[in-house]
C-alpha positions as CSV (number, residue, x, y, z in Angstrom):
1,G,-187.4,64.1,249.5
2,L,-188.5,60.5,249.3
3,A,-189.3,58.1,246.4
4,F,-191.4,55.0,246.9
5,I,-190.7,52.6,244.1
6,T,-192.5,49.6,242.8
7,V,-191.0,47.3,240.2
8,A,-192.9,44.9,238.0
9,S,-191.6,41.5,237.0
10,S,-190.7,43.1,233.6
11,G,-188.4,45.5,235.3
12,E,-190.6,48.6,234.7
13,N,-191.2,50.8,237.6
14,N,-193.7,53.2,239.1
15,I,-192.5,55.9,241.5
16,I,-194.5,57.9,244.1
17,L,-192.7,61.0,245.1
18,S,-192.8,62.9,248.4
19,A,-191.1,66.2,247.7
20,G,-190.0,66.9,251.3
21,A,-187.2,69.5,251.3
22,N,-187.1,69.5,247.5
23,G,-190.5,71.1,247.5
24,R,-189.4,73.9,249.8
25,L,-186.8,75.3,247.4
26,T,-187.7,78.8,246.2
27,A,-186.6,81.2,243.4
28,A,-184.9,83.2,246.1
29,D,-182.7,80.2,246.9
30,V,-181.7,80.0,243.3
31,E,-180.9,83.7,243.2
32,A,-178.7,83.5,246.3
33,A,-176.7,80.6,244.7
34,A,-176.7,82.0,241.2
35,P,-173.2,83.6,241.3
36,G,-171.8,80.1,241.6
37,L,-173.2,79.3,238.1
38,R,-170.4,81.3,236.6
39,D,-168.0,78.5,237.5
40,V,-169.9,75.5,236.2
41,D,-169.7,73.8,232.8
42,A,-173.4,72.9,232.5
43,V,-176.7,72.9,234.3
44,L,-178.9,69.8,234.6
45,L,-182.5,70.2,235.7
46,Q,-185.7,68.2,236.0
47,N,-189.1,68.5,237.7
48,E,-188.7,67.2,241.2
49,I,-188.5,70.8,242.5
50,P,-191.2,73.5,242.2
51,W,-191.6,74.5,238.6
52,S,-191.0,78.2,239.4
53,V,-187.6,77.2,240.8
54,T,-186.7,75.3,237.7
55,Q,-187.6,78.3,235.6
56,S,-185.5,80.6,237.7
57,A,-182.5,78.2,237.4
58,L,-183.1,78.1,233.7
59,Q,-183.1,81.9,233.4
60,W,-179.9,82.3,235.4
61,A,-178.0,79.5,233.5
62,H,-179.2,81.0,230.2
63,Q,-178.1,84.5,231.3
64,F,-174.6,83.2,232.1
65,G,-174.3,81.3,228.8
66,K,-174.2,77.8,230.3
67,R,-175.4,74.7,228.4
68,V,-178.7,73.7,229.9
69,F,-179.9,70.0,230.0
70,L,-183.6,69.7,231.0
71,N,-185.3,66.4,231.7
72,P,-189.0,67.2,232.1
73,A,-189.7,64.4,234.6
74,P,-192.2,63.9,236.1
75,A,-193.9,64.9,232.9
76,R,-195.6,68.3,232.5
77,R,-196.4,70.7,229.8
78,V,-193.5,73.1,229.0
79,G,-194.1,76.3,227.1
80,R,-192.2,78.0,224.3
81,E,-190.6,80.6,226.7
82,T,-189.1,77.9,228.8
83,L,-188.0,75.7,225.9
84,S,-186.2,78.6,224.3
85,M,-183.7,78.6,227.2
86,V,-183.0,74.8,226.9
87,D,-180.0,73.6,224.9
88,V,-180.7,69.9,225.2
89,L,-184.1,68.6,226.1
90,V,-183.8,64.9,227.2
91,L,-187.1,63.1,227.5
92,N,-188.9,59.7,227.0
93,E,-191.9,58.8,224.9
94,T,-194.4,59.6,227.8
95,E,-192.9,63.0,228.4
96,A,-192.8,63.8,224.7
97,Q,-196.5,62.9,224.4
98,V,-197.4,65.2,227.4
99,I,-195.5,68.1,225.9
100,T,-196.3,67.7,222.2
101,G,-199.5,65.8,222.2
102,I,-197.9,63.3,219.8
103,Q,-198.2,59.6,220.6
104,V,-194.6,58.5,220.2
105,D,-195.1,54.8,219.1
106,T,-193.0,54.7,216.0
107,P,-189.5,56.1,214.9
108,H,-191.3,58.4,212.4
109,R,-193.5,59.9,215.2
110,A,-190.5,60.3,217.4
111,E,-188.8,62.4,214.7
112,T,-192.0,64.4,214.3
113,A,-192.1,65.0,218.0
114,C,-188.5,66.2,217.9
115,Q,-189.2,68.6,215.1
116,R,-192.1,70.1,217.0
117,L,-190.0,70.6,220.1
118,L,-187.3,72.3,218.0
119,G,-189.9,74.5,216.6
120,E,-191.0,75.4,220.1
121,G,-187.5,76.8,220.7
122,C,-185.1,74.3,222.2
123,Q,-181.7,73.9,220.5
124,G,-181.5,70.1,220.6
125,V,-183.7,67.1,221.6
126,V,-182.8,63.6,222.8
127,L,-185.8,61.4,222.7
128,T,-185.2,58.0,224.4
129,L,-187.3,55.1,223.1
130,G,-186.5,52.3,225.5
131,S,-185.6,49.1,223.7
132,N,-185.8,51.0,220.4
133,G,-182.8,53.2,221.3
134,L,-183.0,57.0,220.9
135,V,-183.4,59.8,218.4
136,Y,-181.4,63.0,218.4
137,Q,-182.1,66.2,216.4
138,D,-181.0,69.8,216.7
139,K,-181.4,73.1,215.0
140,A,-178.0,72.8,213.4
141,G,-179.6,70.0,211.2
142,R,-177.9,67.1,212.9
143,S,-180.1,63.9,213.1
144,L,-178.9,60.7,214.8
145,R,-180.4,57.4,215.8
146,V,-178.6,55.3,218.4
147,P,-179.8,51.7,218.9
148,A,-180.3,50.3,222.3
149,F,-177.9,47.8,223.9
150,S,-179.4,44.4,224.4
151,V,-179.3,43.6,228.1
152,E,-181.4,41.7,230.7
153,V,-183.6,44.2,232.4
154,V,-183.9,43.8,236.2
155,D,-185.1,47.3,237.3
156,T,-185.4,50.4,235.2
157,T,-185.2,52.7,238.2
158,A,-182.6,55.5,237.8
159,A,-182.0,54.8,234.1
160,G,-183.2,58.2,233.0
161,D,-181.1,60.0,235.7
162,T,-178.1,57.9,234.8
163,F,-178.5,58.7,231.1
164,I,-178.7,62.4,231.4
165,G,-175.8,62.6,233.9
166,A,-173.6,60.5,231.7
167,L,-174.6,62.4,228.6
168,A,-173.8,65.8,230.1
169,A,-170.5,64.6,231.6
170,I,-169.1,63.2,228.3
171,W,-170.6,65.9,226.1
172,E,-168.9,68.6,228.2
173,A,-165.7,66.7,228.4
174,D,-164.9,66.2,224.7
175,A,-167.8,67.7,222.8
176,D,-168.2,64.5,220.7
177,L,-172.0,64.1,220.3
178,P,-172.1,60.6,218.9
179,R,-169.8,59.3,221.6
180,A,-171.7,61.1,224.4
181,L,-175.0,59.6,223.2
182,R,-173.5,56.1,223.0
183,F,-171.8,56.4,226.4
184,A,-175.0,57.6,228.0
185,S,-176.9,54.7,226.4
186,A,-174.4,52.2,227.8
187,A,-174.6,53.8,231.2
188,A,-178.4,53.5,231.3
189,A,-178.2,49.9,229.9
190,L,-175.9,48.9,232.8
191,T,-178.2,50.6,235.3
192,V,-181.2,48.5,234.3
193,T,-179.4,45.3,234.8
194,R,-179.3,46.0,238.6
195,A,-181.8,46.5,241.3
196,G,-182.1,49.8,243.1
197,A,-181.6,53.4,242.4
198,Q,-178.3,55.1,243.3
199,E,-176.6,51.8,244.0
200,S,-177.4,50.6,240.4
201,I,-175.5,53.5,238.7
202,P,-172.2,52.3,237.1
203,E,-168.8,54.0,237.5
204,R,-167.2,55.4,234.4
205,G,-164.6,52.5,234.2
206,E,-167.5,50.0,234.1
207,I,-169.1,51.9,231.2
208,E,-165.9,52.1,229.2
209,S,-165.3,48.4,229.8
210,F,-168.8,47.5,228.6
211,L,-168.4,49.7,225.5
212,S,-165.1,48.1,224.6
213,Q,-166.6,44.6,224.9
214,V,-169.6,45.6,222.7
215,S,-167.2,47.2,220.2
216,D,-165.1,44.0,220.1
217,A,-168.2,41.9,219.5
218,E,-169.3,44.2,216.7
219,H,-165.9,44.0,215.0
220,T,-165.9,40.3,215.4
221,H,-169.1,40.1,213.2
222,L,-167.8,42.4,210.5
223,P,-167.5,40.6,207.1
224,G,-163.9,39.8,206.0
């Protein structure tokens, strides 16, 4: 597969995808590989393979009781049957609008979109809002807002992929949701300060160092 990326002076990007081998995956390929899912901690999916293949992977992961993270990008409508197999739906404002029909332009509308998605069956929703941080809600009644880190944006390419990978890694490692959300936000923040895609993704040590520096700065400004 190939991705042809243009980046505006603001750092925002547009991506044209040529699926290549990704587009040749089939549900039969998933079925052949499915026994290996018994040995994984979590399954991460998004929409750069045929939709029928994504649905097949969802069904197998759900059958084996694995936590499923779905990032519906590129954006497309996702039905109740599919969402009912998703443990954590991770999406941005554009993707949320495509799925829910709600224009996510305020924190209140973001929360409304999350509630609608929970009502459609998914167990938890992470809605990223760019410079406005993120909103998290789940069926257990947890609701969190995490502010964005203030960084100089060079290129937003790979920020979403970095976020969901970091989120799943930390969540599965220590099950601390607030830490996982903050860690993923920091990872994405570092990514947008660099040009490129894979080469812009930070190592775990860099993220931890960044978080410690931010925490030190926050503590410095505490009264008393």
